N, C-alpha and C positions, 0 to 999 in steps of 0.2 A: 687489683682493687686499690684505689687511692682513697684512703680514709682521711677525711678532713677534720674530724672531731670525734672525741670519745668521752662519755660521761655516764655515770650510773644514774638510774632512775629507781627509787625505792618505792614500792607499793606500801601504803600505810592507811590504816583506818583512823589514824590520829594526825591528820594533815597539818592542822595549825600548831599542834604541840610539837610535831617534828620540825616544822618551819622555825619555830621559836628556839628549839634546841640548837640547830645548826647556825642560826644567825647570832644568838646570844653567846654561845660557847666557842664557836669556831670561826667567827668573823665573816660568814657568808652574808651577802646582800640580796634582796629581792631583785630579780630581773623580769619576772612575769608572775602574776598572782591571779588565780581564779579560784572558784570554790571547789575545784577538783584536781588542779595541777599547779605546782609552784616550781619555778625555775630559779635556782639560786646560783650566784656567782661570787667568787672570792677573787678580787683583783690581785694580780701577782706582780712580779713573776714568782712562781708560775701562776697563770690564770687557771682557776679551778671552777668546775661546774658540778652541780648536783640537782637532780630532778626529784620531786616528790609527787606521787600520783595517788589519788584516793583509790583505795584497794577495790572498791566495788564499781568503779567507773566502767561504762560500756565500751570504752576504747580497748579494754583488755579482753582477750578471748574468754568466752563464757566459762570455761572450766577453771579459769585462773582468777576470777573475780572474788573479792572478799578475802583474798589471801594477803598476808603481810610478808615482807621480805624475811626469809628465814635462812639460817646458815650463811649469813653475809657478814663479812668482816671488812670494815673500811679502815685503811691504814693512813694515818696522818703523820708524816715525818716532820719533826720539829727540831730546832737547834738545841733545845734543853728540855728533856722530858721531866726533869726534877722541877723546873719552874712551872711547867704545864700542870704537873701533879698538884703543886701548891695552889695554883690559880683555880683549877677545875674541881679538885677534890677537897683540899683543906679549906680554902676560902669559899669556893663556890658551892660546896655541899653535894656535888655529884657522887653517886654511890659507885665505888670501884667494883668491877666484876673480877678483875685481876689486879692485885696491888703492884705498886712500882717495884721493879726488880731488873737486874741485869741478867741477860741470857748468854750462854756460851756461843750461840750462833750469831752473835754480833748485834744485839739490840739491848738498849735500856728502855723499858716501856711499861705501860699500864693499860688496862682496858676498862672502858665505861660502856654503858648501853644507852641508845637513844630511846625515846618514849615507846617505840614498838618492839624493842629488843634487838635492834641491829647493833652489833658490837662495833665499837670505835676504839681502835688500837692507836695510842699515841706513842710514837717511837723516836728515839734518837739512836742513830747507828753508833756502835762502839766497836773496838777491835774484837774480832772473834777469838775464841780459844784455838789452840793449835789444832785440835781435833777438827774443828769446823773450818779453819782457815784453808786447809787442803781441799775442801769441797767447792770453794769459789773458783769460777772458771775464768775470771778476768775477761 
């Protein structure tokens, strides 16, 4: 199989609020907008794409309509998690789900949630502890 593209599509009952969240806070731009689907792009490099789909839309199989994305964690790797914390949480007022901290497994990060509860993990890689360094497979 030759994959030419990969991007997540989140089902949401709050389409316009979700669109505003990702455009305002994470720099995405509208690529396609309808009343049931929004395609967002963030020019790169790297080029990033994110789709938002109205949760009750009939394009979804019947048993999956009206569901929101659950158990989803979107990782955004940035150069400086501390600066992102300042902009998004301190100045921007987003509510952290997990406060800014350094992890032994090699991340400095924090987590916020989008309007439908999808978790957004803002990460800067850091050196892992010796315990975790041995687990990286290079």
